[in-house]
Structures are given as structure tokens and as C-alpha cells.
C-alpha positions in Angstrom: 34.3 -9.1 -28.2 31.8 -11.4 -29.3 33.5 -13.8 -31.4 36.2 -13.6 -28.5 33.6 -15.0 -26.1 32.1 -17.6 -28.2 35.8 -18.5 -29.1 36.6 -19.0 -25.6 33.1 -21.1 -24.8 33.7 -23.2 -27.7 37.5 -23.9 -26.4 36.2 -24.4 -22.8 33.4 -26.6 -24.4 36.3 -28.8 -26.3 38.6 -29.2 -23.3 35.6 -30.5 -20.7 35.3 -32.8 -23.3 38.9 -34.0 -23.8 39.1 -34.2 -20.2 35.8 -36.7 -20.1 37.0 -38.8 -22.4 40.3 -39.1 -20.1 38.4 -39.8 -17.8 36.8 -42.1 -19.1 40.1 -43.8 -20.9 41.5 -43.9 -17.0 39.1 -45.9 -15.6 39.2 -48.1 -18.2 42.5 -49.2 -18.5 42.3 -48.8 -14.2 39.7 -51.8 -14.8 42.0 -53.4 -17.1 44.8 -53.2 -14.9 43.5 -54.8 -12.1 42.6 -51.7 -9.9 39.2 -50.5 -8.8 36.4 -51.2 -11.4 35.0 -47.6 -12.7 32.0 -46.1 -10.9 28.6 -46.9 -12.3 27.3 -44.1 -14.6 23.8 -43.0 -14.9 21.5 -43.7 -17.9 20.1 -40.9 -20.1 17.1 -40.2 -22.7 18.3 -41.7 -25.8 20.1 -39.7 -27.9 21.7 -37.9 -25.5 25.0 -37.5 -23.9 26.2 -37.8 -20.3 27.7 -34.5 -18.7 28.1 -35.8 -15.0 27.3 -39.5 -14.7 26.4 -40.3 -11.1 23.4 -41.8 -10.9 20.3 -40.6 -9.3 16.6 -41.3 -9.1 15.8 -44.5 -10.8 19.4 -44.7 -12.2 19.4 -42.0 -14.2 22.5 -39.2 -14.8 22.8 -36.3 -12.7 23.6 -33.9 -15.6 23.4 -34.6 -19.3 23.3 -32.9 -22.5 20.4 -33.2 -25.8 22.7 -32.8 -29.0 19.7 -32.2 -30.5 19.6 -28.7 -29.0 22.2 -27.8 -27.3 21.0 -28.1 -24.2 22.8 -28.9 -20.5 20.0 -30.7 -18.5 20.1 -31.2 -14.5 18.2 -33.9 -12.9 16.0 -33.1 -10.1 14.9 -35.7 -7.3 11.5 -36.0 -6.2 11.1 -34.4 -2.5 8.8 -32.1 -0.7 8.7 -28.3 -0.3 6.7 -25.5 0.6 5.0 -23.6 -2.5 3.9 -20.2 -2.4 5.0 -17.3 0.0 4.3 -16.9 3.7 2.9 -14.0 5.3 5.6 -11.3 6.1 7.1 -11.7 2.5 5.8 -8.5 1.3 8.8 -6.5 -0.5 7.5 -3.4 -1.4 3.4 -3.4 -1.1 0.9 -4.8 1.5 0.4 -7.9 1.3 -2.6 -8.7 -0.7 -0.8 -7.5 -3.7 0.8 -11.5 -3.1 -2.8 -13.0 -2.7 -2.2 -15.4 -5.9 1.0 -16.6 -4.2 -0.7 -17.6 -1.0 -1.5 -19.5 0.7 2.0 -21.8 1.0 1.2 -25.3 1.4 3.3 -28.1 1.1 3.7 -29.6 -2.5 5.4 -32.8 -3.3 7.0 -33.8 -6.7 7.0 -37.6 -7.0 8.9 -38.3 -10.3 12.2 -36.9 -11.2 12.6 -35.1 -13.8 15.2 -33.2 -16.6 14.9 -29.1 -16.3 17.5 -26.8 -18.5 20.4 -25.2 -17.0 19.8 -21.9 -18.4 17.2 -20.6 -20.4 17.0 -21.7 -24.0 19.1 -19.2 -26.4 18.7 -17.1 -29.2 21.0 -19.5 -31.0 19.1 -22.5 -29.8 16.2 -21.1 -31.1 17.5 -19.4 -34.4 18.5 -23.7 -34.9 15.2 -24.6 -34.6 13.7 -22.2 -36.8 15.8 -22.6 -39.7 15.2 -26.1 -39.3 11.9 -26.7 -39.2 11.0 -23.1 -41.1 9.2 -21.9 -38.2 8.0 -18.5 -38.0 6.9 -17.1 -34.3 3.4 -15.3 -34.0 5.2 -12.2 -33.6 6.2 -12.5 -37.2 3.5 -14.7 -38.6 0.8 -11.8 -37.5 3.4 -8.6 -38.3 2.4 -7.2 -35.5 5.6 -7.9 -33.4 5.5 -7.8 -29.9 5.9 -5.4 -27.0 9.0 -4.0 -26.0 10.3 -1.1 -24.1 10.3 2.3 -24.9 12.2 5.5 -24.5 11.0 6.3 -21.4 10.9 2.7 -20.0 7.1 1.9 -20.9 6.1 -1.2 -22.9 4.2 -0.8 -26.4 3.6 -3.1 -29.3 6.1 -2.7 -32.2 6.0 -4.5 -35.1 9.9 -4.9 -35.7 9.6 -6.6 -32.1 11.1 -10.4 -32.7 13.2 -12.9 -31.3 16.4 -11.4 -33.6 15.6 -7.9 -32.6 13.6 -8.4 -29.5 14.4 -4.2 -28.7 14.5 -2.1 -31.6 14.3 1.1 -29.6 17.6 0.6 -28.1 20.5 -0.6 -29.1 22.8 -3.7 -27.2 24.9 -6.4 -27.7 22.4 -9.0 -28.7 24.1 -12.4 -29.5 23.1 -16.2 -29.6 24.5 -16.4 -26.0 21.5 -14.3 -24.4 18.1 -15.6 -23.6 15.6 -16.0 -26.6 12.3 -13.7 -26.6 9.5 -12.1 -27.9 8.6 -15.4 -27.8 4.9 -16.6 -26.8 3.4 -19.7 -24.9 2.8 -21.5 -28.2 6.0 -20.5 -29.9 7.5 -22.3 -26.9 5.8 -25.3 -27.1 6.1 -25.7 -30.7 9.6 -25.7 -30.1 9.2 -28.6 -27.2 7.2 -30.7 -29.6 9.7 -30.6 -31.9 12.7 -31.8 -29.4 10.5 -34.1 -27.0 10.6 -31.8 -24.2 8.2 -29.8 -22.3 7.4 -27.0 -20.2 7.9 -27.3 -16.6 5.0 -27.2 -14.4 4.9 -24.1 -11.6 5.6 -26.8 -8.8 8.6 -28.3 -10.4 9.8 -24.6 -11.5 9.7 -23.2 -7.9 10.8 -26.5 -6.4 14.3 -26.3 -9.2 14.4 -22.4 -8.4 14.2 -22.9 -4.3 16.6 -25.6 -4.2 16.1 -26.7 -0.7 15.9 -23.1 0.3 12.4 -21.7 1.8 13.9 -17.5 1.8 12.3 -14.6 -0.5 15.1 -15.5 -2.8 17.2 -18.5 -3.3 20.3 -16.6 -2.2 18.2 -15.4 1.2 15.8 -12.4 1.8 17.5 -9.5 1.2 17.2 -8.5 -2.6 20.9 -6.7 -2.0 22.4 -9.6 -1.6 21.5 -10.3 -4.6 24.2 -9.1 -6.6 25.9 -11.5 -9.3 23.1 -13.8 -8.6 21.1 -12.4 -11.5 20.0 -9.9 -13.8 17.3 -7.9 -12.8 15.9 -4.6 -12.9 18.7 -2.6 -11.3 20.8 0.6 -11.0 22.1 -0.3 -14.6 18.5 0.1 -16.1 17.6 2.9 -13.5 20.3 4.9 -15.2 18.6 4.6 -18.6 14.5 4.9 -17.3 14.8 7.0 -14.4 10.9 5.8 -13.2 11.8 2.5 -12.5 11.9 0.6 -8.7 15.4 -1.1 -8.9 17.6 -3.0 -7.1 19.8 -1.7 -5.1 23.3 -2.4 -7.0 24.2 -2.6 -10.5 24.5 -6.1 -12.2 26.3 -4.9 -15.7 23.1 -5.4 -18.0 20.5 -3.1 -18.8 18.5 -5.7 -20.9 19.2 -9.5 -21.0 22.6 -11.0 -20.4 24.4 -13.9 -21.9 22.5 -16.9 -20.3 25.0 -18.2 -17.1 26.1 -15.0 -16.9 25.7 -14.9 -13.0 26.1 -17.9 -9.8 24.2 -20.8 -10.2 21.3 -21.6 -7.7 23.0 -24.7 -5.1 21.5 -27.3 -7.4 22.9 -25.6 -10.4 20.2 -23.6 -12.5 21.5 -20.6 -13.7 18.8 -17.0 -14.4 15.8 -19.2 -12.5 15.5 -15.2 -10.6 15.9 -12.5 -13.4 17.2 -12.4 -17.0 14.5 -13.1 -18.7 11.1 -14.6 -17.2 10.3 -18.3 -17.5 6.5 -19.8 -19.2 5.3 -22.7 -17.6 2.8 -25.2 -18.3 0.1 -24.2 -16.1 -3.4 -22.6 -16.8 -2.8 -19.0 -14.6 -4.8 -19.2 -12.2 -5.0 -16.3 -9.2 -6.9 -18.4 -6.6 -5.6 -21.8 -7.4 -3.0 -22.2 -4.7 -6.3 -22.6 -2.6 -7.3 -25.8 -4.1 -4.7 -27.4 -5.8 -3.7 -31.0 -5.0 -0.4 -31.6 -2.8 0.7 -34.3 -5.3 2.2 -33.0 -8.1 0.0 -30.2 -9.0 -0.3 -29.1 -12.5 -3.3 -26.4 -13.3 -4.1 -28.2 -17.2 -7.6 -27.1 -17.0 -10.2 -25.2 -15.2 -10.0 -21.2 -14.0 -7.6 -18.8 -15.7 -9.5 -17.4 -18.7 -6.9 -19.1 -21.4 -3.8 -17.5 -19.8 -0.6 -19.2 -19.3 1.5 -18.7 -15.9 5.4 -17.5 -16.3 8.0 -17.2 -13.4 11.2 -16.3 -12.1 11.3 -11.9 -13.2 13.5 -10.2 -15.2 16.2 -7.6 -16.4 12.6 -5.5 -16.7 11.6 -6.8 -12.8 12.1 -4.6 -9.4 12.6 -6.9 -6.1 8.9 -7.8 -5.5 8.8 -9.7 -8.7 11.6 -11.9 -8.8 11.0 -13.4 -5.8 11.4 -17.5 -5.7 7.4 -17.7 -5.1 6.1 -14.8 -7.5 3.7 -15.4 -10.4 2.5 -14.0 -13.4 0.2 -14.5 -16.1 0.3 -14.1 -20.2 -2.2 -15.3 -22.7 -0.9 -17.7 -25.2 -0.2 -15.3 -27.8 1.4 -13.0 -25.8 5.0 -11.9 -26.2 7.4 -9.4 -24.8 11.0 -8.8 -24.4 11.0 -9.8 -20.9 10.0 -13.4 -21.3 11.5 -16.6 -22.5 11.4 -20.2 -21.4 13.3 -22.9 -20.1 12.8 -27.1 -21.0 11.9 -29.7 -19.0 11.6 -33.3 -19.9 10.6 -36.5 -17.4 12.9 -39.4 -18.0 10.5 -42.4 -17.6 11.6 -45.6 -18.7 7.9 -46.5 -18.8 4.9 -44.2 -20.0 1.2 -45.3 -19.5 -0.6 -45.9 -22.7 -3.9 -43.7 -23.5 -6.7 -43.6 -25.8 -5.6 -43.3 -29.6 -5.6 -39.4 -30.0 -5.4 -38.9 -26.2 -2.4 -37.1 -25.3 -0.5 -38.1 -22.0 -0.9 -35.1 -19.0 0.9 -37.4 -16.2 2.2 -40.6 -17.5 2.8 -42.8 -15.3 1.4 -46.3 -15.5 -1.8 -47.1 -13.4 -4.2 -50.4 -13.9 -4.1 -52.3 -17.0 -0.3 -49.9 -17.8 -3.1 -46.3 -18.7 -2.0 -43.3 -18.3 -2.7 -41.8 -14.7 -4.2 -38.3 -16.3 -4.4 -37.9 -20.1 -6.3 -35.1 -22.0 -8.6 -35.6 -25.0 -7.6 -33.0 -27.6 -11.1 -33.3 -29.2 -13.0 -31.9 -27.0 -10.2 -30.2 -24.3 -11.6 -32.5 -21.4 -8.8 -33.7 -18.7 -9.4 -37.2 -17.7 -7.9 -38.9 -14.6 -7.8 -42.3 -14.2 -9.8 -44.5 -11.6 -8.1 -47.9 -10.7 -10.6 -51.1 -10.1 -11.4 -51.1 -6.3 -14.3 -51.7 -3.7 -16.6 -49.0 -1.7 -19.6 -49.0 0.2 -21.9 -47.2 -1.8 -24.9 -45.5 -0.3 -25.6 -44.4 3.4 -28.4 -45.1 6.1 -30.3 -42.5 5.0 -33.9 -43.2 3.1 -33.5 -42.8 -0.6 -29.6 -43.7 -0.5 -30.3 -47.2 1.6 -29.5 -50.1 2.5 -25.6 -48.9 2.1 -23.7 -51.7 0.2 -20.6 -53.0 -0.7 -19.6 -52.6 -4.5 -17.3 -53.6 -6.6 -15.7 -52.0 -9.9 -14.0 -54.5 -12.2 -12.8 -52.9 -14.7 -10.8 -49.1 -15.0 -12.0 -46.4 -16.4 -11.1 -42.1 -17.3 -13.1 -39.8 -15.7 -13.4 -35.7 -16.7 -11.2 -33.9 -13.7 -14.0 -31.3 -13.9 -17.4 -31.2 -15.5 -18.3 -30.4 -19.9 -17.7 -26.1 -20.0 -19.6 -24.1 -21.5 -17.0 -23.6 -24.1 -16.7 -27.2 -24.7 -20.7 -27.5 -25.5 -20.2 -24.9 -27.8 -17.6 -25.9 -30.0 -19.4 -28.9 -30.0 -23.0 -26.9 -31.1 -21.0 -25.1 -33.6 -19.6 -28.4 -35.4 -22.2 -30.6 -35.6 -25.0 -28.1 -36.1 -26.3 -29.6 -33.0 -29.3 -27.9 -31.0 -30.4 -29.3 -27.3 -33.8 -29.9 -26.6 -34.4 -26.4 -24.9 -33.4 -24.4 -28.6 -35.1 -27.3 -30.5 -38.8 -27.3 -28.9 -38.6 -23.2 -28.3 -39.7 -23.9 -24.7 -36.3 -23.7 -22.9 -35.8 -25.4 -19.9 -36.2 -24.4 -16.0 -34.5 -21.2 -14.8 -34.8 -19.3 -11.2 -37.2 -16.7 -10.9 -36.9 -13.3 -9.1 -38.1 -15.1 -5.6 -35.9 -18.1 -6.0 -38.4 -20.5 -7.2 -38.4 -22.2 -10.9 -40.1 -21.2 -14.1 -40.3 -23.0 -17.5 -39.2 -19.8 -19.5 -38.3 -20.2 -23.5 -34.8 -18.1 -23.4 -32.8 -20.3 -20.6 -30.9 -22.5 -23.4 -27.6 -23.4 -22.8 -26.2 -20.2 -24.0 -28.0 -18.3 -21.5 -29.0 -20.6 -19.1 -30.4 -18.0 -16.1 -32.2 -15.3 -18.4 -33.8 -13.4 -15.2 -30.3 -12.7 -13.3 -27.3 -10.9 -14.1 -24.4 -12.7 -13.4 -20.6 -13.1 -14.2 -21.0 -15.6 -16.8 -18.3 -17.5 -19.5 -16.8 -20.4 -21.6 -15.1 -22.0 -18.5 -18.7 -22.3 -16.1 -20.2 -25.5 -16.5 -23.0 -26.3 -19.2 -26.5 -26.1 -18.1 -29.5 -26.7 -19.7 -28.8 -30.1 -21.5 -31.5 -32.8 -20.9 -29.8 -36.4 -20.7 -30.5 -37.0 -24.3 -28.2 -33.8 -25.0 -25.5 -35.1 -22.8 -25.5 -38.5 -24.5 -24.8 -37.0 -28.2 -22.2 -35.0 -26.9 -20.7 -38.4 -25.8 -21.8 -40.5 -28.8 -19.6 -37.5 -31.3 -16.6 -37.8 -28.9 -16.8 -41.8 -28.0 -17.4 -41.1 -24.7 -20.0 -42.1 -22.1 -21.4 -40.6 -19.1 -20.5 -42.5 -15.8 -22.8 -44.9 -14.0 -24.0 -44.1 -10.4 -21.4 -46.6 -8.9 -18.4 -45.0 -10.9 -19.6 -41.8 -10.0 -19.8 -41.9 -6.2 -16.8 -44.1 -6.5 -14.6 -41.7 -8.2 -16.6 -38.9 -5.7 -16.2 -40.9 -2.3 -12.0 -41.1 -3.8 -11.7 -43.7 -0.8 -13.5 -41.9 1.8 -16.6 -43.4 3.6 -18.1 -40.0 5.2 -20.8 -37.7 4.3 -19.0 -35.4 1.8 -15.7 -36.3 0.4 -14.1 -34.3 3.3 -15.6 -35.2 6.1 -18.8 -35.4 7.7 -19.4 -31.4 8.5 -20.2 -29.0 5.8 -17.2 -26.9 5.1 -16.6 -23.9 2.4 -14.4 -24.0 0.0 -14.7 -27.1 -1.4 -17.4 -26.6 -3.9 -20.5 -24.7 -5.0 -23.3 -24.9 -3.1 -26.3 -23.0 -1.9 -24.7 -20.4 0.3 -25.5 -17.1 2.1 -24.6 -15.2 -0.6 -27.3 -16.9 -2.6 -29.6 -16.4 0.6 -29.3 -12.7 0.6 -30.3 -12.9 -3.0 -33.2 -15.2 -2.1 -34.3 -15.1 1.5 -36.4 -18.0 1.6 -33.8 -20.3 0.6 -32.5 -23.3 3.2 -28.8 -22.1 2.9 -25.0 -23.4 4.2 -23.6 -21.3 6.2 -20.8 -19.9 4.8 -20.2 -17.6 1.7 -18.7 -19.6 -1.4 -18.1 -16.4 -3.4 -21.1 -17.6 -6.2 -24.6 -17.2 -6.1 -25.0 -19.5 -9.5 -22.3 -21.7 -11.2 -18.7 -21.0 -10.4 -16.1 -21.9 -13.4 -14.9 -25.0 -13.4 -12.3 -25.9 -11.0 -12.3 -22.8 -8.6 -12.7 -25.0 -5.5 -10.6 -28.2 -4.2 -9.8 -31.3 -5.8 -10.8 -34.6 -3.6 -8.0 -36.9 -2.8 -8.2 -38.2 -6.5 -7.8 -34.9 -8.4 -11.3 -34.6 -9.1 -13.5 -30.9 -9.2 -17.1 -30.2 -8.8 -17.6 -33.8 -7.6 -20.3 -31.9 -5.0 -21.9 -29.1 -6.3 -21.3 -26.5 -9.0 -24.1 -28.4 -11.0 -25.6 -31.4 -10.9 -24.5 -34.2 -13.0 -26.2 -36.3 -15.3 -25.6 -40.3 -15.0 -26.0 -42.9 -17.2 -28.9 -45.6 -15.1 -32.4 -45.3 -15.4 -33.1 -44.0 -12.2 -35.2 -46.4 -9.8 -35.7 -45.4 -5.9 -35.8 -48.8 -4.6 -32.2 -49.9 -7.1 -29.8 -50.1 -3.8 -31.6 -52.5 -2.5 -31.5 -55.4 -5.2 -28.5 -54.2 -7.5 -25.7 -56.5 -8.0 -22.6 -55.9 -6.2 -20.4 -56.2 -9.1 -20.5 -52.8 -11.7 -24.0 -52.1 -11.2 -25.7 -49.8 -14.0 -29.4 -49.7 -13.6 -29.8 -49.8 -18.0 -33.3 -51.5 -17.8 -36.2 -51.0 -14.8 -36.6 -47.2 -12.9 -39.1 -45.0 -12.5 -40.8 -44.1 -15.5 -37.9 -44.0 -17.2 -36.3 -40.9 -15.4 -32.5 -40.7 -15.3 -30.3 -40.6 -12.5 -28.7 -37.4 -11.2 -25.7 -36.8 -8.7 -23.6 -34.4 -6.6 -25.6 -31.7 -5.9 -25.3 -27.6 -7.2 -25.4 -23.9 -6.9 -29.5 -24.6 -6.1 -28.7 -27.5 -3.1 -29.0 -26.9 -0.1 -28.0 -28.9 3.7 -29.0 -32.4 2.4 -28.8 -32.5 -0.8 -25.3 -32.4 -1.8 -23.7 -35.6 -0.3 -21.9 -38.1 -1.8 -24.3 -40.8 -1.6 -27.4 -38.2 -2.4 -29.1 -39.3 -5.5 -32.2 -37.8 -7.5 -33.9 -38.0 -11.0 -35.5 -36.2 -13.7 -37.5 -37.1 -17.0 -34.5 -37.5 -19.7 -35.6 -34.8 -21.7 -35.3 -32.8 -18.3 -33.4 -28.9 -18.6 -32.4 -26.7 -15.9 -30.0 -24.0 -14.8 -28.7 -26.1 -12.4 -27.8 -29.8 -14.3 -25.0 -30.5 -16.2 -22.8 -33.7 -17.0 -19.0 -35.4 -17.0 -17.6 -37.1 -19.4 -16.4 -41.0 -18.9 -14.7 -43.5 -21.3 -13.7 -47.2 -20.4 -10.0 -47.8 -22.0 
């Protein structure tokens, strides 16, 4: 049966190719004979072949094939959709189970992209592995991957690899099945070899929904999914009686050949079921509460290193196979129910980035630089800030007079503050010791009453030694002086932003007290809140509870309109300027930077922190500390002029 199916498939492909050639010949003959000219044919990425030449967005063909992989791609047009699940889409369990799917929110996809019609197959992976000699993490470690045991549970088995993903069961696996037992890292290696990428969660769900808004792309009833995908069904339940299953028999207990079931309205197959599909994003179960509206991809911030996967599989019950269902797995994890699908952005022009950096969003911006890029040396994701004019300062004392400032040159600024993990890598690589460590004095930390005291144990790796709190590599680094921050910048060819650059990026086109308006609001940052007030009753605090007494993982809260996170709150951020309380009254209008005069050599800090109450967290708020000062509420963010 295996050979017969492959022969039939090959015959179908040959027939399709012959029909395409005949159609092209007919069109050419008609034109030569004076008939109607042939319709325009869309362009495709270099080296690809046209399958359906109907021009789509930016003139790209609706359907194309990459001969290097054998993958057929469908062009996805830009558009808007409701991402996530609404209240009431509860399946078999209560609504709280789906907290990572909510809130449902509008997302706009602004750029067309190609997405594989099906998941990557065993055969396509085999070609890659043979060509490159690549060994999966399951093979390289000798540990194998997780597979289904005799009772339907999951266990790690050293023989469970991509060529034999279910060693404890016999089933008809061939080159047309989706490849499994591949980690996120393995999938990335495949993409890098062929110039593709994994889709973002937003791109994946947009293509899966294909214009629908129901729980599944075919509707709200799981029972209508027969013939639409390969799920944990009655065929599987006969093997594993304890499973919660779909109400029908889809003919497969394990994986099915890709494309076995009906496509969704945009032509994609197996978007729901067969295997879960890795996405590019870091997994964060609270991301939907703060994700950008436009082209979101969680490239940094919370998530603990886990990556997202979508779509459910042959192993999953209905509640895990909805269009909005999300899951997360470690970069090196591999299962017999997890694979991937590839994407590619068919941009005619991709913005440039500084040498050694990676493109995250290649949309060209000022001077042709990419809108978003990542520096692998630090792991920092940077956003390009375009030149422009804004009103700097406020009528309040210390930030007045408010005055117009022109930023004439584009610059990159870190999406988030520098993290504990990033500082740890720097310290381990260079042997650098902070001033808190080198002097043996430590830094200033919060005492039992909420006041400050100098404590010799207060260093970057234990910034608040007098209190216990959940703290990890994703938190912003603190207990670093201005001098320490400068040492980090010098190592990686970056710099601290000027006060003007910082405020320009913080305001992000706004003119209000905070980037979201004139009134303080929860969910926008980490400040001195009611949770902190319960710990320190003498504090003046904001009226809401932001979930954290001390620092929070970077990127926990909503981004400002330009995509920057934690510009207000979490930690105060060092700037390049010498602090001068009267500088706003005499600063230059164009690209101001106070590099000389100041109040005793102190350096500027911006943005407020978890320690800051009302009146100390506005976009224009300024403060100062000596350049060797360090505390558990101060950190920094990187900038670079491209």
C-alpha cells in the first residue's frame, strides 16, 4: 500500500505539472495568434516555482513551491482578526483553564507571508538530515524523546527519534507523515538551512482561522470535525480507554499522512490536529494582556525560555484543538505529537541591521534600517526609533520649562531593560565585578520597614537580601552603578540613551503625563502599589495591585505605542547625561546631551520603579544619583546608533 500511494501521488504531481505546462503553452499561443494576452503571473521568491500564479499582495503569487524542500506554500494576505478565545468558549472545563487564550483582542497582520500548505514531513526532514548530516537533539543526546506508552501515558524513551517516533507501537509510518520528535531548536536548524522561519503565534492563528471566528475553523461543534483533521478520536480511545476523545473515528490512532483531511477555507491542511506545531514566540501565559496590536511576536520578556506551539494533535482532546488553543514547551523538548510548519516573508526589500545582528522585523525604516533587530551577543531585542520632534519635560518643577526637542538621527533602543541573565553572561564572560562587589560595601536595599539601608550582601545576584521574592534571570538587573552600566555597553558596542532619546521613546508620540494618558492605570507597569503597601504600610502607593512588590520579569506589562516595555516602572534607568536640575532651561533644541555641566557629577535616571509612588513615575520625571550609586531599584536599557 505504501508504494502504491507514493506512485499515485507522484503520478498526480506529474499530471498537474503537465497541465500547468499545457496551460502556459496555450496562453502563449493565444497571444501570438492575436488573442487576449495571458493574465499577469505573480512573482515568487528566488528559486521557487509558481503553482498558482494569481497575483496577491505586493504582486506575489498565491501559491508557490520551494524545490529545495518540496514544500508548497500559500500566500497569506494582510488583514485583521480577533485573536484568542472569547468568554464562553469553554469546551470541557471551566473558563480559567483557558486563561492563556485571553483576553480576546484584535490583531493586525500588516505584511503578507507564505505559509506551508502542510506540516513538514518525514521525507522532507530525511532529505535535510542526509544533506547536512544534522542530528536531532533526541539523537545527539542519546536520550530520545517522549512517546506514548502502552496505557496512553507519556514516557521518555531513548529509541524515540524522528525516524521511529513511537517505538512502543506499530503503525504505518512513511515519508508522507509529519515529522515529529523534533525540538524547537531542531526546527530552527531546518529553517536556517532553507531560508525559512517558524510563524509567529499571531500569523499561525490568523491562517488557521482563515476568516472564521468560531472555536474550530469549521464551526463551534467538535462533532463536525470529522474529515477535517486527525485528533484524539475513537480510534485512539479503543487503544487507550482512559483518553477523553472526539466523538468520531478519523481513521488514525497516531499521525496521518499530511493532507489526508479537508483544507480550511484558505487551503491549509492539518492546522488543527495531526501534530502540534512550533511557533517562533516565547511562551507566556499572560502575553495576551499586553501584546502589541500590530504584528505581535513575543521575542523576549516573560516565558522562562519555553516556546509556543499551536493546533493540537492526534494525542489531544477537543479542548486542546481549538483555533485559539496554546501550549508551551522547552527549546529542547521533543514529542511524538509535536512537529512544525514553515513560513517565509516574501519581502522585496529587507532593512539592514548592524553587523552581527539578526533581523526580527525587516520592514525598512529610517536610512534603510530594519524596524526591529536582535543582538545575539547580548540577546537584546532592539526597536528602531525614527527621527522626530516632541515636547520634552512638563510644567512641573524639576522638569520645566517644557520645550521642543528635535531628534535628528535614528537610533536603536532595547525593547526591555537589561536582565539578570544578560548581566550574568557578561560577568561570566569578562570576569567583571560590579562596584558593589569590588568595594565589598554592597548597595542600597529595602529594609524591613520599607526604608533604605546600605547592605554588603546587596549585589546584582541578590539585590534585595532582606526579603524573599520570586526572582530569576528574566528580571531586570539592579545593584549596578552608572559605571557598571557603561562597562557593559563598552563590551558590546552599545551605549546608554540620552535623556532626550529616552523620553522621546517613552512618550512614543504622546504628550500626556504617562504614555497611556494623564491618569495612572494598572497593567501598564510595575510601581509602588497596594501589594507593596501591604508589605510596607508607611508607603504612599498607587490604588491598584500590579502583582509584584519588587521587580517583575521584563516585558510583563503592556508595551507603549512604539513597542517598548517597562519604560515607566520596574526599575529606574540610567541615562548618559550628567544631571543638571536647570538643564531644561538652557539645553539645545537639537539632539541635546548634557555631557559636561551638572550637579556634582551625578548622572540622570528616568522612568520610576517598583519603589516609586505617585508623582515619581511620569514620562518627564527626572532624578539623579552619583555615578557609583547602586540600589535594588535601578537598572538600565541599551541604545545604539546604527
